[in-house]
C-alpha positions in Angstrom: 1.5 -46.6 26.6 1.6 -43.7 24.1 -1.2 -41.6 23.2 -2.0 -41.0 19.5 -2.2 -37.3 18.6 -5.5 -36.2 17.4 -5.4 -34.2 14.2 -7.1 -30.9 14.5 -9.3 -29.9 11.7 -8.7 -26.4 10.4 -11.9 -24.4 10.4 -12.4 -22.4 7.3 -13.7 -19.0 8.1 -16.5 -17.8 5.9 -16.3 -14.1 5.1 -19.4 -12.2 4.3 -19.7 -11.2 0.7 -21.1 -7.8 1.6 -18.1 -7.1 3.8 -15.7 -8.0 1.0 -17.4 -5.8 -1.5 -17.4 -2.8 0.9 -13.7 -3.5 1.7 -12.8 -3.6 -2.0 -14.8 -0.4 -2.6 -12.9 1.4 0.2 -9.5 0.5 -1.4 -10.5 1.6 -4.9 -8.6 4.7 -6.0 -11.1 7.3 -7.3 -9.4 10.6 -6.4 -7.2 11.8 -9.2 -4.1 14.0 -8.5 -1.9 15.6 -11.1 1.6 16.8 -10.6 3.9 18.6 -13.0 7.6 17.9 -13.2 10.4 20.0 -14.7 12.9 18.4 -17.2 15.5 17.6 -14.5 12.9 15.9 -12.2 11.5 13.8 -15.1 15.0 12.8 -16.2 15.8 11.7 -12.6 12.6 9.6 -12.4 13.3 8.1 -15.8 16.9 7.2 -14.8 15.7 5.7 -11.6 13.0 3.6 -13.3 15.4 2.3 -16.0 18.1 1.5 -13.4 15.9 -0.4 -11.0 13.5 -1.8 -13.7 10.4 0.1 -12.4 7.6 -0.7 -14.8 4.9 1.5 -13.3 5.8 5.0 -12.3 2.5 5.6 -10.6 3.3 2.9 -8.0 6.8 4.4 -7.5 5.4 7.9 -7.0 2.5 6.8 -4.8 4.8 4.8 -2.5 7.3 7.7 -2.3 4.7 10.3 -1.5 2.8 8.2 1.0 5.9 7.0 2.8 7.0 10.7 3.2 3.5 11.7 4.4 3.2 8.9 6.9 6.8 9.5 8.2 6.0 13.2 8.8 2.8 12.4 10.5 4.6 9.9 12.8 7.3 12.5 13.7 4.7 15.2 14.4 1.7 13.6 16.3 -1.2 15.8 17.1 -1.0 17.4 20.5 -3.9 17.6 23.0 -3.0 21.0 24.4 
C-alpha cells in the first residue's frame, strides 16, 4: 500500500504596513555629497561608462565608493584594546 503525499499549503506571511514604510524610509537617500573631478578623471569615467554601457553614473560611483569603504572596514576591524 502506498501513501498519498499530502500537499503542504504555503502560508503567506503578512508584513506590517508600518514596518514596510519605516524600512523604505530608512533606505531613502537624503544626504547629498558632491565631488569634483579633474578633466582626466572625468574622461576616464566617461570612457568606462561608454565602454560598459553604464547609463547612471551615480550608481557606478556609489557602488565603487561603498565597496572600497566596506573593504577597508573589513581589513581594519576596530580593536578592543
